[in-house]
MARMAR-672280 format. One line per field, with one value per residue (C-alpha): x, z, y. Coordinates in Angstrom, 2 decimals, m for minus. Example, Ala and Ser with C-alpha at 12.3 -4.5 7.8 and 13.67 -1.06 7.14 Angstrom:
2
c1 (12.30;13.67) .
c3 (7.80;7.14) .
c2 (m4.50;m1.06) .
***
This chain:
705
c1 (m0.15;2.91;4.31;0.91;0.54;4.27;3.33;0.14;2.10;4.64;1.89;0.31;3.14;4.14;0.80;0.83;4.45;3.04;0.25;2.44;5.16;3.68;0.21;0.73;0.08;m3.41;m5.09;m2.05;m3.71;m6.35;m3.98;m1.05;1.96;0.72;m2.68;m4.61;m7.45;m6.44;m8.65;m6.09;m6.74;m4.50;m4.09;m2.01;1.14;m0.02;m0.22;2.96;4.92;3.41;4.67;8.23;8.11;7.00;9.79;12.48;11.15;10.11;13.11;15.62;13.71;13.97;17.30;19.31;17.90;18.69;22.23;22.41;20.88;23.00;24.27;21.00;19.02;16.76;17.57;15.49;12.42;13.15;13.71;10.65;8.46;10.42;9.86;6.22;5.71;7.44;5.44;2.26;2.52;3.16;0.70;m2.06;m0.54;m1.42;m4.73;m5.39;m4.60;m6.19;m9.03;m11.62;m10.17;m8.15;m10.93;m12.23;m8.61;m8.20;m11.32;m10.50;m7.37;m9.59;m11.56;m11.52;m10.48;m11.38;m10.80;m7.27;m6.09;m7.43;m6.13;m2.48;m2.82;m4.06;m1.60;1.31;0.17;m0.22;3.12;4.79;3.12;4.00;7.63;8.19;6.48;7.50;11.24;10.79;7.78;7.08;5.53;5.23;7.55;9.83;11.49;12.11;14.53;14.06;17.07;17.16;17.48;19.77;22.91;21.54;19.45;22.29;23.19;19.68;18.43;21.52;21.29;17.70;18.27;20.84;18.38;15.33;17.49;21.11;21.09;23.12;24.04;26.55;25.77;28.19;27.98;27.02;29.58;32.49;32.05;34.36;34.90;33.41;29.81;29.91;26.58;23.25;21.36;18.39;15.84;16.96;16.77;13.28;12.43;14.22;12.57;9.21;9.93;11.44;7.85;6.45;5.68;6.89;9.98;8.59;5.61;8.00;10.08;7.02;4.67;7.01;8.38;4.84;4.10;7.01;7.08;3.56;4.12;6.63;4.19;1.78;4.22;5.10;1.72;1.31;4.16;3.40;0.23;1.26;3.72;1.86;m1.87;m2.65;m3.92;m3.31;0.27;0.57;m0.78;1.67;4.62;3.52;3.35;6.70;8.28;7.04;7.89;11.27;11.96;14.93;15.30;16.27;13.32;13.23;16.89;16.37;13.32;15.23;17.77;15.67;14.55;12.95;9.55;6.77;7.40;11.15;10.67;7.90;10.11;12.91;10.96;9.00;12.59;14.58;15.27;17.83;17.30;18.02;19.78;22.73;24.82;27.38;25.78;22.17;21.76;21.78;18.64;20.63;17.89;14.70;12.01;14.65;16.16;13.49;13.06;16.61;17.45;14.11;15.22;15.64;12.05;12.26;14.55;12.60;9.27;11.45;12.68;9.52;8.09;10.75;10.52;6.65;7.02;10.23;8.75;6.46;9.15;10.19;6.73;6.72;10.08;8.63;5.78;7.55;10.20;7.26;7.14;4.13;1.85;m1.53;m3.49;m2.17;0.77;3.09;0.62;1.53;5.37;4.60;2.93;6.01;8.19;7.20;9.64;10.91;10.93;13.14;14.34;14.09;11.54;13.60;16.78;19.89;18.10;15.40;18.13;19.58;16.58;15.94;19.76;19.21;15.51;16.72;19.98;19.11;15.17;14.15;11.88;14.64;16.04;13.67;11.93;8.09;8.37;11.32;9.84;8.77;12.55;13.77;11.35;12.02;16.15;15.49;13.88;15.93;19.28;17.65;17.12;20.93;21.48;18.20;19.81;22.79;22.83;19.41;19.92;22.86;20.39;17.83;20.11;21.60;18.22;17.27;20.39;19.57;16.26;17.41;18.87;15.35;13.36;12.30;12.77;16.09;16.96;14.23;16.61;19.69;17.96;16.82;19.99;22.23;20.31;20.25;24.12;24.95;22.59;23.54;27.34;26.98;25.34;28.56;30.66;29.41;29.19;32.20;35.74;37.29;35.66;32.06;32.37;35.49;34.49;36.53;36.16;35.63;33.80;32.00;30.73;29.95;30.54;32.59;34.20;34.77;34.39;31.17;30.34;30.46;28.66;25.60;25.61;25.28;22.37;20.83;21.50;20.10;17.17;16.28;13.28;12.95;16.32;15.28;11.68;13.33;15.39;12.58;10.79;13.88;13.46;9.76;9.64;9.78;12.72;11.54;10.75;13.82;15.72;13.33;14.80;18.47;17.57;16.05;18.86;21.60;21.81;22.60;25.01;26.54;26.74;28.47;30.94;31.81;32.63;30.94;32.51;35.10;32.52;31.32;28.30;26.67;26.14;22.84;20.85;21.53;20.90;17.71;16.49;17.06;15.02;12.13;12.21;12.58;8.86;7.69;8.92;8.02;4.78;4.51;5.43;3.33;0.06;1.03;1.43;m1.99;m3.65;m3.01;m5.67;m3.97;m4.30;m0.74;0.55;m1.93;m0.55;2.83;2.01;0.36;3.50;6.08;3.84;4.53;8.24;8.63;7.01;7.55;11.15;9.89;7.00;9.17;11.39;8.90;7.96;11.65;11.49;8.81;10.08;13.56;12.08;9.72;10.98;9.26;11.10;14.57;14.92;16.06;17.11;14.82;15.32;13.33;11.98;12.97;16.43;18.22;21.73;19.86;17.87;21.16;22.81;19.88;20.00;23.52;24.84;24.31;25.75;29.07;29.80;32.08;32.02;35.07;33.71;34.25;33.25;29.17;26.91;23.50;22.47;21.09;23.94;23.30;19.81;20.35;21.97;25.35;27.82;30.68;34.31;34.65;31.62;31.20;34.07;32.02;29.74;32.47;34.90;32.04;31.12;35.05;36.06;39.76;39.12;42.68;43.78;40.56;41.60;45.15;44.12;41.22;44.01;46.20;43.54;42.31;45.73;47.25;49.77;49.64;46.93;49.37;49.45;45.54;44.54;46.62;44.98;41.52;42.34;43.57;40.47;37.85;36.69;33.79;32.77;34.87;32.66;34.09;32.00;32.26;33.05;35.80;37.17;37.13;38.14;40.64;41.91;42.89;44.18;42.20;44.28;41.22;43.08;44.35;41.59;40.02;42.90;42.39;38.86;35.53;33.00;29.70;27.46;27.89;25.36;25.97;28.36;31.75;32.72;29.31;29.61;29.06;30.92;31.02;33.66;33.52;36.79;35.87;35.95;39.32;39.09;39.81;36.51;38.42;37.11;39.78;41.21) .
c3 (m0.21;0.67;m2.69;m4.25;m2.31;m3.53;m7.21;m6.76;m4.89;m7.74;m10.63;m8.66;m8.13;m11.88;m12.99;m10.32;m11.56;m15.08;m13.85;m12.62;m15.44;m18.62;m18.98;m22.67;m22.19;m21.95;m25.39;m27.11;m29.06;m30.50;m33.52;m35.54;m35.69;m38.61;m36.90;m38.28;m36.26;m35.43;m32.24;m30.24;m26.52;m23.94;m21.60;m24.36;m23.65;m19.90;m18.02;m19.84;m18.88;m15.42;m14.85;m16.08;m14.29;m11.00;m11.20;m11.76;m8.89;m6.23;m7.14;m6.26;m3.40;m1.78;m2.67;m1.42;1.94;2.09;1.04;3.53;6.42;5.33;8.83;10.70;11.07;7.96;5.70;2.83;5.17;6.90;3.27;1.84;4.79;4.06;0.27;0.53;3.18;0.94;m2.39;m0.77;0.72;m2.83;m4.29;m1.69;m2.43;m6.29;m5.63;m3.16;m5.27;m8.39;m6.59;m8.68;m11.95;m10.72;m11.27;m14.51;m16.27;m15.05;m16.53;m19.78;m20.69;m21.54;m23.91;m27.71;m26.74;m29.74;m31.13;m32.46;m29.05;m27.12;m30.16;m29.74;m25.42;m25.62;m28.31;m26.66;m23.35;m24.77;m26.23;m23.23;m21.05;m22.97;m23.41;m19.74;m17.85;m20.28;m19.21;m15.55;m13.42;m10.27;m10.61;m7.68;m5.54;m7.71;m9.80;m13.62;m15.60;m19.52;m21.59;m23.74;m21.09;m18.01;m18.89;m18.11;m15.17;m13.53;m12.94;m12.50;m10.09;m7.94;m7.99;m7.01;m4.33;m3.05;m2.24;m1.52;1.25;1.46;1.76;m1.13;m0.03;m1.21;m4.16;m5.29;m8.29;m7.36;m9.90;m9.26;m5.49;m3.60;m6.68;m8.18;m10.09;m13.73;m14.18;m14.55;m11.14;m10.83;m12.32;m10.19;m7.09;m8.27;m8.40;m5.58;m3.50;m4.39;m3.26;m0.13;0.55;0.16;m3.59;m4.56;m6.93;m10.22;m9.82;m8.63;m12.04;m14.40;m13.85;m14.32;m17.27;m19.01;m18.18;m19.52;m22.72;m23.16;m22.35;m25.30;m27.68;m26.60;m27.01;m30.36;m31.63;m30.39;m31.88;m35.17;m35.43;m34.58;m37.04;m40.28;m38.79;m39.42;m37.05;m39.33;m39.53;m35.80;m35.71;m38.56;m36.49;m33.51;m35.21;m36.97;m33.77;m32.25;m35.35;m36.50;m40.41;m41.33;m44.48;m42.14;m42.05;m45.85;m46.06;m43.63;m45.48;m48.97;m47.34;m45.00;m47.75;m51.11;m49.66;m47.66;m45.04;m44.72;m44.31;m41.58;m39.85;m39.69;m38.51;m36.03;m34.73;m34.99;m31.19;m31.98;m33.13;m36.69;m38.67;m41.13;m39.02;m36.26;m33.03;m33.94;m32.47;m29.32;m29.76;m30.46;m32.36;m31.43;m28.67;m26.38;m25.85;m24.03;m22.32;m20.59;m20.78;m18.78;m17.76;m21.56;m22.16;m19.00;m20.84;m24.05;m22.28;m21.51;m24.61;m26.92;m24.27;m24.92;m28.68;m28.70;m26.48;m28.39;m32.12;m31.77;m32.42;m35.76;m37.25;m35.34;m37.44;m40.61;m40.40;m39.61;m42.62;m45.26;m47.36;m49.36;m48.75;m47.11;m46.11;m42.64;m42.99;m43.00;m42.58;m38.95;m39.99;m43.32;m41.06;m38.58;m41.21;m44.47;m47.35;m48.30;m52.01;m54.20;m52.09;m54.04;m53.20;m54.91;m55.70;m53.54;m51.23;m50.44;m49.24;m47.36;m45.41;m44.76;m43.49;m41.52;m40.20;m39.12;m37.23;m35.67;m35.48;m31.66;m32.24;m33.58;m29.63;m27.28;m25.14;m25.13;m22.26;m20.19;m17.01;m19.23;m20.68;m17.47;m15.92;m19.01;m18.54;m14.81;m15.65;m18.54;m16.13;m13.41;m16.04;m16.68;m14.41;m15.27;m18.65;m19.94;m23.47;m24.21;m22.63;m24.89;m27.78;m26.89;m26.57;m30.05;m31.83;m29.87;m31.08;m34.55;m34.13;m32.66;m36.27;m37.97;m34.69;m33.36;m29.47;m29.58;m25.78;m24.74;m26.28;m24.76;m21.11;m21.36;m22.88;m20.43;m17.25;m18.41;m18.74;m15.71;m13.27;m15.21;m14.92;m11.03;m10.78;m12.69;m10.56;m7.21;m8.54;m11.05;m10.33;m13.48;m16.96;m17.27;m20.90;m23.28;m26.35;m29.39;m32.92;m34.14;m37.69;m38.59;m35.47;m36.26;m40.44;m41.51;m43.47;m41.92;m44.46;m46.28;m48.51;m45.85;m43.32;m45.88;m46.66;m43.16;m42.68;m46.03;m43.94;m40.78;m41.70;m45.18;m46.99;m44.34;m45.17;m48.58;m47.71;m45.13;m48.39;m50.61;m47.97;m47.65;m51.53;m51.41;m48.43;m47.95;m46.62;m42.57;m42.99;m44.78;m41.60;m39.23;m41.18;m40.77;m37.15;m36.29;m38.10;m35.94;m33.22;m36.14;m37.35;m34.11;m33.44;m36.88;m36.02;m32.36;m29.53;m25.87;m23.91;m24.43;m25.82;m29.07;m29.02;m26.55;m29.40;m30.45;m28.33;m30.52;m33.59;m31.86;m30.90;m34.67;m35.66;m33.42;m34.72;m38.16;m38.05;m38.26;m42.01;m43.06;m42.05;m43.44;m46.63;m46.67;m45.75;m48.89;m51.10;m49.91;m50.49;m54.12;m54.16;m57.21;m57.20;m57.77;m55.16;m52.62;m53.33;m52.84;m49.61;m48.27;m49.82;m47.87;m44.64;m44.90;m45.75;m42.97;m40.23;m41.14;m39.15;m36.22;m35.96;m36.39;m33.47;m31.25;m31.73;m31.31;m27.88;m26.30;m27.32;m26.03;m22.56;m22.29;m19.65;m21.19;m24.96;m23.86;m20.11;m17.87;m14.61;m11.75;m8.08;m5.22;m3.40;m0.21;m1.30;1.99;0.52;m0.74;2.25;4.48;1.96;2.80;6.16;7.05;4.21;3.47;0.63;2.72;2.62;m0.24;m1.29;m2.88;m4.91;m8.52;m11.46;m10.40;m13.45;m12.10;m9.13;m5.91;m4.19;m6.82;m5.89;m2.39;m3.84;m2.78;m3.49;m5.68;m5.37;m9.05;m10.78;m14.48;m15.94;m19.36;m17.36;m15.40;m18.46;m20.77;m18.29;m18.08;m15.06;m14.45;m14.59;m15.17;m11.74;m10.07;m11.59;m10.17;m6.59;m6.64;m8.04;m5.06;m2.53;m3.41;m3.71;m1.00;0.90;4.58;6.48;6.97;3.51;2.85;5.78;4.19;0.82;2.42;4.50;1.55;m0.65;2.19;1.71;4.09;2.98;1.06;m0.80;m1.65;m4.03;m6.41;m8.91;m7.35;m6.75;m10.53;m11.39;m14.63;m14.06;m10.57;m8.15;m4.79;m1.53;0.32;3.21;3.93;4.14;6.55;8.58;8.54;9.15;10.41;8.24;8.99;6.69;5.06;2.62;0.38;0.43;m1.11;m4.42;m4.24;m0.59;m0.31;2.46;3.18;5.38;7.50;7.87;10.69;12.50;12.62;12.88;16.92;17.13;18.01;16.29;13.82;13.86) .
c2 (m0.13;2.53;1.64;2.36;5.47;6.62;6.24;8.25;11.15;10.92;11.47;14.00;15.98;15.74;16.77;19.99;20.52;20.59;22.69;25.61;25.68;24.33;25.55;25.54;21.65;22.12;22.41;21.30;18.35;20.56;21.79;20.87;22.50;24.09;25.16;22.29;20.87;17.26;16.76;14.43;14.54;16.17;13.51;12.04;14.21;15.22;11.81;10.54;13.91;13.85;10.49;11.60;14.70;13.11;10.18;12.96;15.49;12.52;10.27;12.94;14.44;10.96;10.14;13.26;12.97;9.42;9.93;13.19;10.48;7.39;6.76;7.01;3.76;3.07;5.86;5.41;4.78;8.64;10.17;8.66;10.37;13.17;13.59;12.21;14.96;17.85;16.70;16.77;20.21;21.26;19.24;20.67;24.33;23.79;22.40;24.99;28.21;26.68;25.09;27.04;25.50;22.36;19.92;21.46;21.47;17.93;16.44;18.71;16.68;13.78;15.77;14.52;11.16;9.03;5.26;5.96;7.18;4.28;1.86;3.28;2.99;m0.54;m1.93;m0.18;m1.42;m4.73;m5.14;m3.49;m6.07;m8.81;m8.26;m6.87;m9.68;m12.37;m11.70;m11.17;m12.69;m14.77;m17.88;m20.74;m18.32;m18.35;m15.68;m16.32;m14.04;m14.81;m15.68;m12.39;m9.93;m12.18;m10.16;m6.65;m7.99;m9.35;m5.70;m4.01;m6.64;m6.51;m2.48;m2.87;m5.09;m2.88;0.13;m1.91;m3.52;m2.43;0.99;1.64;5.35;6.70;4.90;2.18;m0.01;m3.67;m5.12;m3.23;m1.81;0.47;2.67;5.84;5.52;5.72;3.43;5.64;4.14;6.27;3.90;1.11;3.33;3.93;0.47;m0.33;2.32;0.66;m2.81;m0.93;0.41;m3.09;m3.69;m7.25;m7.02;m8.56;m5.77;m3.06;m3.54;m4.51;m1.71;1.39;m0.22;m0.97;2.36;4.37;2.29;3.14;6.55;6.59;5.23;7.72;10.81;9.65;9.52;13.14;14.45;12.58;14.02;17.36;17.35;15.81;16.95;13.28;10.53;7.96;9.01;8.86;5.27;4.25;5.84;3.82;0.61;1.28;1.99;m1.20;m3.09;m2.32;m2.23;m4.48;m6.83;m9.40;m11.47;m12.00;m12.70;m15.23;m16.67;m17.06;m18.79;m21.23;m23.70;m23.92;m25.20;m23.71;m26.65;m25.73;m22.04;m22.74;m25.02;m22.84;m19.90;m21.98;m23.30;m20.50;m18.61;m16.66;m12.72;m12.13;m9.61;m8.80;m6.57;m7.21;m8.17;m7.89;m11.69;m9.70;m7.98;m4.84;m3.10;m4.41;m4.73;m6.70;m3.20;m1.67;m5.39;m5.23;m2.00;m0.61;3.04;3.68;4.35;6.78;9.00;8.75;10.09;13.19;13.30;13.38;15.59;18.23;17.77;18.43;21.50;23.09;22.29;24.69;27.36;26.20;26.79;30.37;30.94;29.41;31.72;34.86;34.14;33.30;36.13;34.41;32.07;31.58;34.59;36.00;33.95;36.93;39.74;40.59;40.80;42.74;45.11;45.65;45.56;47.20;46.82;50.35;51.63;50.34;47.47;43.99;41.61;38.98;38.28;39.56;41.96;39.28;37.13;39.52;40.69;36.69;36.67;39.54;38.49;35.15;36.45;39.90;40.00;39.66;37.09;34.75;34.92;36.14;33.56;33.63;30.99;31.02;29.65;26.66;26.26;26.26;23.92;21.52;21.93;20.75;18.03;16.83;17.41;15.06;12.13;12.26;9.39;7.48;7.55;9.90;8.27;9.82;12.99;13.39;12.84;14.91;17.91;16.79;16.88;20.05;21.54;21.05;22.16;25.39;26.54;26.44;27.61;31.27;31.89;30.39;31.17;28.83;26.02;27.62;27.41;24.27;22.82;25.39;23.90;20.18;20.26;21.95;20.04;16.64;17.99;18.76;14.71;13.51;15.46;14.11;10.67;9.97;10.62;12.12;12.14;10.72;9.98;9.35;11.07;10.64;10.40;6.77;6.91;3.69;1.74;m1.52;m1.35;m3.67;m0.94;2.02;4.71;6.51;3.54;1.12;2.98;3.58;m0.24;m0.93;1.43;m0.21;m3.65;m2.57;m0.54;m2.12;0.07;2.41;3.95;4.86;5.90;8.51;9.46;9.95;11.96;14.17;14.84;15.54;17.50;21.47;23.08;23.10;19.46;18.29;20.15;17.83;14.64;15.85;16.97;13.62;11.83;13.31;10.52;7.91;10.26;10.70;6.90;6.43;9.04;9.24;6.63;7.64;4.82;1.82;m0.45;0.94;m1.44;1.00;3.54;1.18;3.57;6.29;4.49;3.29;6.84;8.02;4.98;5.85;9.55;8.10;7.05;10.37;11.02;7.45;7.96;11.07;9.43;6.87;8.79;11.16;8.21;6.95;10.26;10.28;7.88;5.81;2.01;1.44;4.08;2.39;m1.10;0.45;1.56;m1.64;m3.49;m0.92;m1.41;m5.37;m4.84;m2.10;m4.23;m7.99;m8.39;m6.71;m8.92;m11.79;m10.11;m10.11;m13.95;m14.79;m12.22;m14.14;m17.67;m16.60;m15.71;m18.75;m20.97;m23.81;m23.67;m21.95;m22.34;m19.33;m18.25;m19.41;m17.93;m19.12;m16.02;m17.25;m18.67;m19.19;m17.59;m14.82;m14.19;m14.38;m11.60;m9.53;m9.96;m9.98;m7.06;m3.90;m1.57;m1.09;m4.71;m5.87;m9.58;m11.09;m14.01;m15.44;m13.35;m13.79;m12.41;m13.55;m15.72;m16.21;m14.03;m10.94;m11.44;m10.28;m7.17;m8.51;m5.25;m7.30;m6.45;m7.92;m9.09;m9.90;m8.26;m7.09;m5.16;m3.01;m2.90;m1.57;1.30;2.19;0.81;m0.68;m4.35;m5.44;m4.04;m5.60;m8.69;m8.98;m7.96;m10.78;m12.95;m11.95;m12.54;m15.90;m17.17;m15.55;m17.80;m16.73;m15.29;m11.91;m11.64;m12.14;m9.91;m7.08;m7.61;m7.51;m4.69;m2.63;m3.58;m3.21;m6.37;m7.68;m11.26;m13.75;m16.48;m20.06;m21.99;m24.41;m21.98;m20.50;m23.96;m24.88;m21.28;m21.07;m17.71;m17.81;m20.40;m20.62;m21.47;m22.54;m23.65;m20.26;m18.67;m20.81;m20.33;m16.95;m16.05;m17.85;m19.34;m17.95;m19.24;m22.63;m24.95;m27.81;m30.60;m31.72;m29.62;m27.98;m26.58;m22.93;m21.04;m17.26;m16.05;m12.89;m10.92;m9.30;m12.43;m14.53;m17.99;m17.90;m16.09;m12.71;m9.51;m8.52;m5.18) .
***
């Protein structure tokens, strides 16, 4: 009940924050950016944005007091009380001062709720529920972790449990504990706090994930409709987002066999994600990303909300710069700035006049909603440690859009506050630079040159790549600039490397693919509107080609996470090892163990000195240095040597189990560990014996100094 109460306060606080700083959202669904009636319900923006704003505000309002009060008993409980009380006071104040209009304005957001909006919500919620719950669920008192997500979940579940039970303040990365924090952890904190407040782990992880996945689809729908003026385009955009474009399905079919039976058998028996580019079998570009990186959708929700708000300025500049067109489009400007006698209307004179107005006109710079821009910058800045990659991509797209927009100071205010706030967070959590940005063209393309990268995009996106180019060729100047702006994250991924592992650039590719659904949907609607049989057949064929691989990806994802088909990882809810870790260790207690990924120890939120090295290496940690220390501690010859190393590395518990005894990368001196420290937990027999040694208790039961 406490967790449900927390979620209600979260959304209510976000809604009240929007009511104060984002009043322009009420009525935002009535018209497109070009002032055409579209009749989209405001709740398609306000509810998702309220969830995002509330999550940002309440999470940090809880985290900061918990970190400050880390030395008092139950710091997270105390912080929850403080945060909820402060949020409620804010909510009550907003409701009181707006009491005459609050209820009416709330009810008004559901106006114009049509069948299209209901279908979008139901489809996205259905797909979101399927992929999230199939990957992680509780059955017969056992947690099931699907095979498509266990790698990322090794980190997620460990971090969640470290907050829920281990009071992980100041926060450490659970797979490389004792160092600075390079990992974006705030979504794990949000989920861990829900479990701390009494919500079951699977519900605490799945419910917010489904909400934010659905929120992304809702906002993408609204943004597409506002840009195109067509609800059909919004629906198409959401479907294209859910089911990615790729030639992989048809190439797989072409190689599966010559008969229908052979093709059907190959398709039904395959469990591996298909694709023609490197590492697509990991599910780098399909729905599996949202399943195993659940913080991704939180960031995308904030990004789409920012784009919906600030894209209005691009059309404001288009109207101001247009010298001819629909009645009234330039009348106001012409009245304020009449052309002087003898001045050219066309040619060089017009060009110079347009350049002057583009750069020096007050409307190009002065903000109309400075408070909104500041509030948006704060929210985006708070999202940095929910998902830093999305924040970078968001600022990149806004940077390009600002060149085609009026009120550019709104972009500058938003970006400056977002960068400043995220930089403060990074300075506190990270020692040194939070990124390792460098020019590294090529990404995963086999040939690291322009033709090679174009070929990579063709093999990755298939027909979608060519439809975007076609739209670029037929669109007007502003919409061409939108295509460039939306593609900027893809250009960034192809040209730069942010971390040690270039594979993580796939998030920028995905963001570009999500935004590219807008020009694709617009192009399909334009073709359909020609009312030509050939054109409409081409649209239907294109739609099949655009979605076939994505639909098959969903099938593969469900089968990969089906325990009866593909197995998985199963953990008893009351597992004795997990229970012991939860009850006897907190975030200050570092575990020396073999390189665990996900097991009953990590399910207890154990802070591993050296977990599975890929997780730490890809985040930029010095894995080689720790590996040498692990080898030295497990192989120490004398109690004195082991005690010195344990003290140096701040180790509290040493785990000796079957994996340590059979390790190929270090030599275990188990007798020395037994002679040095007391075994405080033991289970199993023989080679399967599982022992935990407490380094604060020597083998003679004398407390160690």
